[in-house]
C-alpha positions in Angstrom: -69.0 64.6 14.5 -71.1 65.7 17.9 -75.0 66.5 17.9 -77.6 67.1 20.6 -80.2 65.9 18.2 -80.9 62.3 20.0 -84.1 60.1 20.4 -84.5 57.1 22.3 -86.6 54.4 21.5 -88.0 51.7 23.7 -86.6 48.2 24.1 -88.0 46.0 21.2 -88.2 41.6 21.3 -86.8 40.5 18.2 -88.4 37.7 16.4 -85.7 35.1 16.5 -85.5 31.3 18.2 -83.5 32.7 21.1 -84.9 35.6 23.2 -83.0 38.4 22.2 -83.9 42.4 22.8 -82.6 45.7 20.7 -82.2 49.0 21.6 -82.9 51.6 19.2 -81.9 55.1 19.1 -81.6 58.0 16.4 -79.1 60.2 16.6 -79.3 63.4 14.0 -81.6 61.2 12.1 -79.4 58.3 11.8 -80.7 55.2 13.3 -78.5 52.9 15.8 -79.3 49.8 17.9 -77.5 47.4 20.1 -78.8 43.7 20.6 -78.9 41.4 24.1 -80.0 38.5 25.2 -82.0 39.7 28.1 -84.5 42.4 28.4 -83.0 43.4 31.9 -79.5 43.7 30.2 -81.4 46.0 27.3 -83.3 48.0 29.9 -79.9 48.9 31.8 -78.5 49.8 28.4 -81.3 52.0 27.2 -81.2 53.7 31.1 -77.3 54.9 30.2 -78.2 56.3 27.3 -81.4 58.2 28.5 -79.4 59.4 31.3 -76.7 60.6 29.3 -79.4 62.6 26.9 -81.0 64.3 30.1 -77.5 65.3 31.2 -76.9 67.0 28.2 -73.8 65.1 26.9 -73.4 65.3 23.3 -73.6 61.9 20.8 -71.1 60.9 18.6 -72.8 60.4 14.9 -70.2 57.6 14.1 -70.8 55.5 16.9 -74.3 57.0 18.4 -72.6 57.0 21.7 -72.3 59.7 24.4 -68.9 60.9 25.4 -69.0 58.7 28.4 -69.7 55.6 26.6 -67.7 56.4 23.3 -64.5 56.7 25.4 -62.5 53.5 25.2 -62.1 52.3 29.2 -58.4 51.4 29.8 -58.6 47.5 29.6 -58.6 45.9 33.1 -56.4 42.2 33.5 -58.2 39.5 35.0 -55.8 39.9 38.3 -56.8 43.5 39.1 -60.5 42.6 38.2 -60.2 39.4 40.5 -59.0 42.0 43.2 -62.3 44.0 42.8 -64.4 41.1 42.9 -62.8 39.6 46.1 -63.0 43.0 47.8 -66.8 42.9 47.3 -67.5 39.6 48.1 -65.6 38.9 51.0 -66.9 41.5 53.9 -70.3 39.6 53.5 -69.2 36.0 52.9 -68.9 33.2 55.4 -65.3 32.2 56.2 -65.2 28.9 54.4 -66.9 31.0 51.6 -64.0 33.1 51.4 -62.1 30.2 51.2 -63.6 28.4 48.3 -63.6 32.1 46.5 -59.7 32.2 46.9 -59.3 28.7 45.8 -61.4 29.7 42.5 -59.7 32.7 41.7 -56.5 31.2 42.2 -57.2 28.7 39.6 -58.8 31.2 37.2 -55.6 33.6 37.3 -53.5 30.5 36.6 -55.0 29.6 33.5 -55.0 33.3 32.6 -51.3 33.8 32.9 -49.1 34.9 29.8 -45.7 33.0 29.3 -43.6 36.2 30.2 -39.8 35.7 31.3 -39.4 35.4 34.8 -42.2 33.0 35.2 -42.2 31.7 39.1 -42.5 28.1 39.7 -46.2 26.9 39.5 -46.2 25.8 43.1 -44.9 29.1 44.3 -47.2 30.9 42.3 -50.0 29.0 43.6 -49.0 29.3 47.0 -48.7 33.2 47.0 -51.7 33.6 45.3 -53.5 31.5 47.8 -52.0 32.9 50.9 -51.1 36.6 49.7 -53.1 37.9 46.8 -56.9 36.4 47.4 -56.8 37.4 51.3 -58.1 40.7 52.8 -56.5 43.1 53.6 -55.2 43.1 50.0 -51.7 42.9 48.9 -51.5 47.0 48.4 -52.7 47.0 52.1 -50.0 45.3 53.8 -46.3 44.9 53.9 -45.1 42.0 51.6 -41.9 39.8 52.1 -39.7 40.6 49.0 -40.4 37.0 47.4 -44.1 37.8 47.9 -43.9 41.0 46.0 -41.7 40.0 43.1 -44.3 37.1 42.1 -47.3 39.3 42.7 -45.8 42.0 40.8 -45.0 39.4 37.9 -48.6 38.2 38.0 -50.0 41.8 37.4 -47.7 42.1 34.2 -48.5 38.7 32.9 -52.0 38.5 33.6 -54.2 38.7 30.4 -56.8 41.1 29.9 -60.2 40.4 31.1 -61.7 41.0 27.7 -60.1 37.7 26.7 -62.7 35.9 28.7 -65.0 36.9 25.3 -63.3 34.8 23.6 -65.3 31.4 23.6 -62.2 29.2 22.8 -60.4 31.2 25.6 -63.5 30.4 28.2 -63.7 27.3 27.1 -59.9 26.7 28.0 -60.5 28.1 31.2 -63.4 26.3 32.2 -61.5 23.2 31.1 -58.6 24.0 33.4 -60.8 23.8 36.5 -61.2 20.1 36.1 -57.4 19.7 36.6 -55.6 20.1 40.0 -52.0 21.6 40.1 -50.2 18.1 40.1 -52.0 16.7 36.9 -54.8 14.8 38.3 -58.4 15.1 38.0 -60.5 17.6 40.4 -63.4 16.2 42.1 -66.9 17.1 40.5 -68.0 19.1 43.6 -64.9 21.3 43.1 -65.1 21.7 39.7 -68.7 22.9 39.9 -68.2 25.0 42.9 -65.1 27.4 41.2 -67.0 27.1 38.2 -69.5 29.0 40.3 -67.7 31.7 41.5 -66.2 32.2 38.0 -70.1 32.8 36.7 -70.6 35.0 39.6 -67.6 36.9 39.1 -68.2 37.6 35.2 -72.0 38.9 36.3 -70.2 41.3 38.6 -68.1 42.4 35.5 -71.4 42.7 33.6 -72.6 44.9 36.6 -69.1 46.8 36.3 -69.8 47.6 32.8 -66.9 45.5 31.3 -69.2 43.4 29.3 -72.8 43.6 28.3 -73.7 40.1 29.4 -71.7 37.1 30.8 -69.6 36.0 28.2 -69.4 32.3 29.4 -73.2 31.9 29.3 -73.1 30.9 26.2 -70.0 28.6 26.1 -71.3 25.0 25.2 -69.0 22.8 28.0 -69.6 19.6 29.5 -70.2 20.2 33.3 -68.7 17.2 35.8 -71.8 15.3 37.0 -72.1 15.4 40.6 -74.0 12.9 42.5 -75.9 14.4 45.7 -76.8 11.0 47.0 -74.6 9.7 50.0 -73.1 6.5 49.6 -74.6 3.5 51.3 -71.2 2.1 52.2 -70.6 4.6 54.5 -73.4 4.0 56.5 -73.1 2.1 60.0 -75.9 0.0 61.4 -76.7 0.7 65.1 -74.3 -2.2 66.0 -71.1 -1.0 64.2 -72.1 2.5 65.5 -72.0 1.3 69.2 -68.5 -0.7 68.5 -67.1 2.6 67.2 -68.1 4.6 70.2 -66.9 2.4 72.6 -63.5 2.4 70.7 -63.2 6.0 71.0 -63.1 5.7 74.4 -60.0 3.8 74.5 -58.2 6.3 72.1 -55.0 8.0 74.2 -55.4 5.9 77.2 -57.7 6.6 79.8 -55.7 9.2 81.8 -54.9 11.5 79.1 -58.9 10.6 77.9 -57.8 12.2 74.6 -60.5 9.6 73.2 -63.0 9.8 76.3 -63.5 13.7 75.6 -65.1 13.0 72.2 -67.3 10.4 73.1 -69.9 12.5 73.4 -69.1 14.5 70.8 -69.4 11.5 68.1 -72.8 10.4 69.7 -74.7 13.6 69.1 -73.5 13.1 65.4 -75.1 9.6 65.6 -78.0 9.4 68.0 -78.8 13.4 67.4 -78.0 13.7 63.7 -76.1 16.8 64.5 -73.4 18.4 62.2 -69.9 18.1 63.6 -69.5 22.1 63.6 -73.1 22.2 65.5 -71.7 19.2 68.4 -68.7 21.3 68.9 -70.7 24.6 69.6 -73.0 22.4 72.0 -73.2 24.3 75.6 -74.6 23.0 78.9 -77.4 25.6 78.6 -78.6 24.4 75.4 -79.7 20.9 77.0 -82.7 19.5 79.2 -80.9 16.2 80.3 -83.4 14.4 82.4 -82.9 11.2 84.6 -85.0 9.0 82.3 -86.2 9.3 78.9 -86.0 11.5 76.2 -84.1 15.0 76.5 -83.7 17.7 74.0 -80.8 19.9 72.1 -81.8 23.5 71.3 -79.3 24.5 68.4 -78.3 28.1 67.7 -74.5 27.8 67.3 -71.8 26.4 65.1 -68.1 26.5 65.5 -66.4 25.3 62.2 -63.0 25.1 61.4 -61.8 27.3 58.8 -58.5 28.5 59.5 -57.3 31.9 60.7 -57.0 33.7 57.4 -60.7 33.5 56.6 -62.5 34.6 60.1 -62.9 38.2 60.7 -61.7 37.3 64.5 -58.5 35.9 63.5 -59.4 32.6 65.1 -58.9 29.3 63.5 -63.0 28.4 64.4 -65.6 30.7 63.5 -68.5 31.4 65.7 -71.8 31.7 64.0 -75.3 30.7 63.7 -76.8 27.5 61.9 -75.9 26.5 58.4 -78.0 28.3 55.8 -80.3 29.7 58.2 -81.0 33.6 59.7 -78.4 34.3 62.6 -81.1 34.4 65.1 -82.5 31.1 64.2 -82.8 27.7 66.5 -83.5 24.3 66.1 -84.5 22.0 68.7 -83.5 18.2 68.3 -85.1 15.6 70.6 -82.2 13.4 71.6 -82.9 9.9 72.6 -82.1 8.2 76.4 -78.7 6.7 75.2 -77.4 10.4 74.1 -78.9 11.7 77.4 -77.0 9.0 79.3 -73.7 9.8 77.5 -73.9 13.4 78.1 -74.7 13.5 81.7 -71.8 11.2 82.1 -69.3 13.5 80.0 -70.6 16.7 81.9 -70.2 14.4 85.1 -66.5 13.5 84.4 -65.5 16.4 82.3 -67.6 19.5 83.1 -67.6 22.4 80.5 -65.1 24.9 79.5 -65.5 28.7 80.5 -68.2 29.6 78.1 -70.5 26.6 78.8 -69.0 24.0 75.9 -69.4 20.3 76.5 -66.3 19.5 74.4 -63.0 21.4 74.8 -59.3 20.5 74.5 -57.2 19.7 77.0 -56.4 23.6 77.3 -59.8 24.4 77.0 -59.6 25.5 73.4 -62.6 24.4 71.0 -62.0 20.9 69.5 -60.5 21.3 66.2 -61.6 19.2 62.9 -57.6 17.8 62.7 -58.2 16.4 66.2 -61.5 14.5 66.1 -61.0 13.2 62.7 -57.5 11.5 64.1 -59.1 10.4 67.2 -61.6 8.8 64.7 -59.3 7.0 62.7 -57.9 5.5 65.5 -61.1 4.2 67.1 -62.3 2.6 63.7 -58.9 0.7 63.4 -59.5 -0.7 67.1 -63.3 -1.4 66.5 -63.7 -2.5 62.8 -62.0 -5.7 61.0 -58.9 -4.9 58.8 -60.9 -5.5 55.7 -63.9 -3.3 56.7 -61.0 -0.2 57.8 -59.9 -0.5 54.3 -63.7 0.4 53.4 -65.4 3.7 53.2 -67.9 2.5 56.2 -67.9 5.3 58.7 -64.6 6.8 57.3 -65.5 10.5 58.2 -66.9 11.6 61.4 -69.8 13.1 59.1 -71.3 9.6 58.3 -72.2 9.3 61.6 -75.1 11.7 60.7 -75.4 10.4 57.5 -76.0 6.9 59.4 -78.0 8.4 61.9 -80.8 9.8 59.3 -80.7 6.9 57.5 -81.7 4.9 60.6 -84.5 7.3 61.2 -85.9 6.9 57.6 -85.6 3.4 58.1 -87.6 3.3 61.2 -90.3 4.5 59.4 -90.0 8.3 60.8 -91.8 10.7 58.7 -89.7 12.6 56.3 -91.0 15.9 57.2 -90.0 15.4 60.7 -86.7 13.9 60.0 -85.9 16.9 57.6 -87.2 19.1 60.6 -84.8 17.6 63.4 -81.7 17.4 60.9 -82.1 21.3 59.8 -82.7 20.1 56.3 -85.3 20.7 53.2 -87.4 17.4 52.8 -86.0 17.3 49.1 -82.5 17.5 50.4 -83.2 14.4 52.8 -85.2 12.3 50.2 -82.4 13.0 47.6 -79.5 12.5 49.7 -80.1 10.7 52.8 -82.6 8.1 52.2 -80.2 5.2 51.8 -80.7 1.7 53.6 -78.6 0.7 56.4 -75.8 -1.4 56.4 -76.8 -4.7 56.2 -80.6 -4.1 56.4 -80.9 -5.9 52.6 -80.6 -9.1 54.3 -84.1 -8.4 56.6 -85.9 -7.6 53.1 -84.2 -10.8 51.4 -85.2 -12.8 54.6 -88.9 -11.5 54.1 -89.0 -12.0 50.1 -87.7 -15.4 51.0 -90.7 -16.4 53.4 -93.3 -15.2 51.3 -91.8 -17.5 48.3 -91.5 -20.3 50.8 -95.1 -19.9 51.3 -96.2 -21.0 47.4 -93.8 -23.9 47.4 
């Protein structure tokens, strides 16, 4: 039976331990109500009812809902919803973020597939989802190889309904699946946290689309993996070790080809200037002040992170963007010590610049890839460090040079606010992550303690 006699009451808070809100309304003299976890969700539901009433929709006297809300929607699968979510997020996401979203949606999709006949091999499934399904243009907008089309057709049929995530048991199982890699080994805690963040954001979008009244995983009790934000002090190189490593870089690849010599300034920028690798790769001559003596400066405003062609709008392997977590037009001035000034002046005199003014470039003038400077760094470690130290975490990655730089500044007594400004971090991040002692610094502390104790002997 239908009725136009509708009265919608305001949202009321329930007197319970956990905040909850009721939307109450009357249809043909019969009261109805719906409960929600937050006031915002309740207000949104009430707005939909009021809009239907203003539009003159008839309300069902059994369900209390207008026709537009009472009609049973076709069940959408997780895979179909994931493609919608990707289309919404992709245009505004940075290339590295796109890669992370792709990886997360792939993991969840793998966990929400039924065991239907004709299931492809797991490796093929994951590769197809990563390379074809969750990349724009979407599969429906481009030609697909026959094998890829067959796999995605199977996925579309085997994908479970999105509504299954409302079941806490299924939701917990999906969250648990994020902890396991395809080979059955445990995933890194940071990887699990990143995937869960994407899944939760996707389900908030599902709420916006009206698929759920509230995020179904918000109430699921699940043990999150613990993530350490602190830098491992074992990776931090002291000044003597850093100088030995930079010298060793110049020997990589021989003198004539200069494969290593081209990169000495790149690594020196990370150690002496605290630059991120992508900031050093994007450094141009016009950004630098390199006096004949004393301190110089670098004006950072551009980064060239290596992300892969699939994730950039330009189709290039390197993105071209502003500073990390900053507005596109923001700049950061970094004072650089005389040691780095000398190295950069020597680099410019020896190699010049690329056509666009970049200091560091490949032999053919291209952007230096992360794989290129990573390989050179590993060769330099083998040349500069004893075998036992090579096997240790000390300066295992080029990024560890930045950790060493910031630790050096802090141990030199530089004010944390100044260090944070130079590094492009907040003071909170700096103190929680980078305030670590230099390698071997404890020996200085031990010596001072020993001298103090001897005074009382």
